[in-house]
C-alpha positions as CSV (number, residue, x, y, z in Angstrom):
1,X,0.0,0.0,0.0
2,X,1.1,3.6,-0.6
3,X,2.4,5.6,2.3
4,X,-0.4,7.9,3.4
5,X,0.6,11.5,4.2
6,X,-1.9,12.8,6.8
7,X,-2.1,16.6,6.7
8,X,-3.2,17.8,10.1
9,X,-5.1,21.1,9.7
10,X,-6.6,21.5,13.2
11,X,-5.9,20.4,16.8
12,X,-8.0,18.3,19.1
13,X,-8.4,20.4,22.4
14,X,-5.6,19.4,24.7
15,X,-7.7,17.9,27.5
16,X,-9.4,15.6,25.0
17,X,-6.2,14.8,23.0
18,X,-4.8,13.0,26.0
19,X,-7.7,10.5,26.0
20,X,-8.6,10.4,22.3
21,X,-5.4,11.4,20.5
22,X,-4.9,13.8,17.7
23,X,-6.9,13.8,14.4
24,X,-4.0,12.0,12.7
25,X,-4.0,9.4,15.5
26,X,-7.7,8.8,14.9
27,X,-7.1,8.5,11.1
28,X,-4.2,6.1,11.7
29,X,-6.5,3.9,13.8
30,X,-9.1,4.0,11.1
31,X,-6.6,3.1,8.3
32,X,-5.0,0.3,10.3
33,X,-8.3,-1.2,11.1
34,X,-8.6,-1.9,7.4
35,X,-4.9,-2.5,6.7
36,X,-2.7,-3.2,9.8
37,X,0.4,-2.9,7.7
38,X,-0.4,0.6,6.4
39,X,2.4,3.2,6.4
40,X,1.5,6.7,7.7
41,X,3.3,9.9,8.0
42,X,2.0,13.2,9.5
43,X,2.5,16.7,8.4
44,X,1.1,19.1,11.0
45,X,0.3,22.6,9.8
46,X,-0.6,23.9,13.3
47,X,2.7,22.7,14.6
48,X,4.6,24.5,11.8
49,X,5.4,21.7,9.5
50,X,6.0,22.6,5.8
51,X,3.8,21.1,3.2
52,X,5.6,18.2,1.4
53,X,6.4,18.3,-2.3
54,X,3.1,17.2,-3.9
55,X,5.1,15.4,-6.7
56,X,6.7,13.1,-4.1
57,X,3.8,12.0,-1.9
58,X,2.0,8.7,-2.6
59,X,-1.4,9.3,-1.0
60,X,-2.9,12.2,0.9
61,X,-5.5,12.5,3.7
62,X,-6.5,16.0,4.9
63,X,-8.1,16.3,8.3
64,X,-10.8,18.4,9.9
65,X,-10.2,21.8,11.6
66,X,-12.0,24.5,13.5
67,X,-11.1,27.0,10.8
68,X,-13.3,27.9,7.8
69,X,-11.8,27.4,4.4
70,X,-12.8,31.0,3.5
71,X,-11.1,32.5,6.6
72,X,-8.1,33.8,4.6
73,X,-5.5,32.2,7.0
74,X,-2.0,32.4,5.5
75,X,-1.7,28.6,5.2
76,X,-5.0,28.0,3.3
77,X,-3.9,29.3,-0.2
78,X,-0.7,27.2,-0.2
79,X,-2.7,24.1,0.8
80,X,-5.1,24.8,-2.0
81,X,-2.2,25.0,-4.4
82,X,-0.9,21.7,-3.0
83,X,-4.4,20.1,-3.6
84,X,-4.6,21.3,-7.2
85,X,-1.1,19.9,-8.0
86,X,-1.9,16.6,-6.3
87,X,-5.3,16.4,-8.1
88,X,-3.6,17.2,-11.5
89,X,-1.0,14.4,-10.7
90,X,-3.9,11.9,-10.0
91,X,-2.4,11.2,-6.5
92,X,-4.9,9.4,-4.4
93,X,-6.3,12.1,-2.1
94,X,-9.2,12.2,0.5
95,X,-10.4,15.1,2.6
96,X,-12.7,14.9,5.6
97,X,-14.8,17.8,7.0
98,X,-12.5,20.8,6.6
99,X,-10.5,18.7,4.2
100,X,-13.6,18.0,2.2
101,X,-14.5,21.7,2.0
102,X,-10.9,22.7,1.2
103,X,-10.6,20.4,-1.7
104,X,-14.0,21.5,-3.1
105,X,-13.0,25.2,-2.8
106,X,-9.6,24.6,-4.4
107,X,-11.2,22.8,-7.3
108,X,-13.9,25.4,-8.0
109,X,-16.7,24.7,-5.6
110,X,-18.4,27.0,-3.1
111,X,-18.2,26.7,0.7
112,X,-19.9,28.8,3.3
113,X,-21.6,28.6,6.7
114,X,-24.9,26.9,6.3
115,X,-28.1,28.6,7.2
116,X,-29.2,25.2,8.5
117,X,-26.9,25.7,11.5
118,X,-24.9,23.0,13.3
119,X,-24.8,19.4,12.1
120,X,-23.7,17.2,15.0
121,X,-24.2,13.7,16.2
122,X,-25.2,10.7,14.0
123,X,-26.4,11.7,10.5
124,X,-27.6,9.3,7.9
125,X,-26.5,9.9,4.3
126,X,-27.8,8.4,1.1
127,X,-25.2,6.6,-1.0
128,X,-25.3,7.2,-4.8
129,X,-25.8,3.9,-6.6
130,X,-22.8,2.3,-8.4
131,X,-20.4,5.0,-7.3
132,X,-17.5,2.4,-7.2
133,X,-16.2,3.5,-3.8
134,X,-18.9,3.2,-1.1
135,X,-21.3,0.2,-0.9
136,X,-24.9,0.1,0.3
137,X,-27.8,2.5,0.1
138,X,-27.0,4.6,3.1
139,X,-24.4,5.2,5.8
140,X,-24.7,6.6,9.3
141,X,-21.7,8.6,10.4
142,X,-20.9,11.1,13.1
143,X,-20.5,14.7,12.0
144,X,-19.6,18.1,13.5
145,X,-19.8,21.1,11.3
146,X,-21.5,24.4,10.4
147,X,-19.8,25.0,7.1
148,X,-20.9,23.1,4.0
149,X,-20.1,22.6,0.3
150,X,-22.9,24.7,-1.1
151,X,-22.0,24.2,-4.8
152,X,-19.9,21.2,-5.9
153,X,-17.1,21.6,-8.4
154,X,-18.2,20.9,-12.0
155,X,-16.1,17.7,-12.3
156,X,-17.3,16.2,-8.9
157,X,-20.1,13.7,-8.5
158,X,-22.1,13.8,-5.2
159,X,-21.8,10.3,-3.8
160,X,-23.2,11.0,-0.2
161,X,-26.1,13.3,0.5
162,X,-28.8,14.1,3.0
163,X,-31.4,16.8,3.3
164,X,-29.2,18.6,5.8
165,X,-26.0,18.2,3.8
166,X,-26.7,17.9,0.1
167,X,-23.0,17.5,-0.9
168,X,-21.8,15.3,1.9
169,X,-19.5,13.2,-0.2
170,X,-17.8,14.0,-3.5
171,X,-15.9,11.8,-6.0
172,X,-14.0,13.7,-8.7
173,X,-13.8,12.7,-12.4
174,X,-10.1,11.8,-12.2
175,X,-11.1,8.9,-10.0
176,X,-8.3,9.6,-7.4
177,X,-9.8,12.5,-5.4
178,X,-12.6,12.0,-3.0
179,X,-13.9,13.9,0.1
180,X,-16.6,13.5,2.8
181,X,-18.2,15.9,5.2
182,X,-18.8,13.4,8.2
183,X,-16.1,11.8,10.3
184,X,-15.5,8.1,9.9
185,X,-12.4,8.5,12.1
186,X,-14.5,9.4,15.2
187,X,-15.5,6.8,17.7
188,X,-18.8,7.2,19.6
189,X,-17.1,8.7,22.7
190,X,-15.3,11.4,20.7
191,X,-18.5,12.2,18.8
192,X,-20.2,12.7,22.1
193,X,-17.3,15.1,23.1
194,X,-18.0,17.1,19.9
195,X,-21.6,17.4,20.9
196,X,-20.6,18.7,24.3
197,X,-18.3,21.2,22.8
198,X,-21.3,22.8,21.0
199,X,-23.1,23.4,24.3
200,X,-23.9,27.1,24.3
201,X,-23.0,27.5,20.6
202,X,-25.8,25.3,19.1
203,X,-29.4,25.4,20.4
204,X,-29.9,23.1,23.4
205,X,-32.4,20.9,21.6
206,X,-30.0,20.3,18.7
207,X,-27.2,19.3,21.1
208,X,-29.6,17.0,23.1
209,X,-30.9,15.3,19.9
210,X,-27.4,14.9,18.6
211,X,-26.2,13.2,21.8
212,X,-29.2,10.9,21.8
213,X,-28.6,9.9,18.2
214,X,-25.3,8.4,19.1
215,X,-27.0,5.5,20.8
216,X,-27.7,4.1,17.4
217,X,-24.9,2.3,15.5
218,X,-22.5,4.0,13.2
219,X,-21.1,2.7,9.9
220,X,-17.7,4.3,10.5
221,X,-15.8,1.1,9.8
222,X,-17.5,0.7,6.4
223,X,-16.7,4.2,5.3
224,X,-13.3,4.2,6.8
225,X,-12.5,1.0,5.0
226,X,-13.7,2.4,1.7
227,X,-11.5,5.5,2.2
228,X,-8.5,3.3,3.1
229,X,-8.9,1.2,-0.1
230,X,-9.4,4.3,-2.2
231,X,-6.1,5.7,-0.9
232,X,-4.3,2.4,-1.8
233,X,-4.9,3.1,-5.5
234,X,-1.7,3.6,-7.6
């Protein structure tokens, strides 16, 4: 399998990091659940790491972040350039949450804060038939976001959707770039943490409903396995 370069774009709050690990730790667990021999390296933007040469990486996974892709932070434009080069090179690449939005924005889509408010807890997404990546008719995955891809890039097919998040999963025409809004790397306990972090930010009933939703099973392993196999493409 290709070495997966995980690009960390945001940090888990310190008190939760000690128990649950960083976002790259969560993705590494997700990947190794599917392929125990997987090789992973981490590039941490918050910790000051430079982006690698996009011509020399084998596979790319871009994490979530508290930032918005439209915030104009000084590292966002270079990361978009990196994404465009990797996409043009047909390097296997997946973005999750912020990563999903960043790839969409870099490749011509529109991202903004949704007027639907916070999406948290367990959401169920319709799976586009015969998409070649994700099996089944629907998947239930934990999410935590306000921002959404409002308009998908012209060469992207929507492969996951819900009434709340119409463009929750995108597969690009090159066949080697994919992104998803929800978090297959989250376990139930960390998904609960994300709900608790929205207390006082999201309406109380939204938080309560989200927490209760996590009593139902998640399909994280199915989506995580699909992402891992997708990144193994050469």
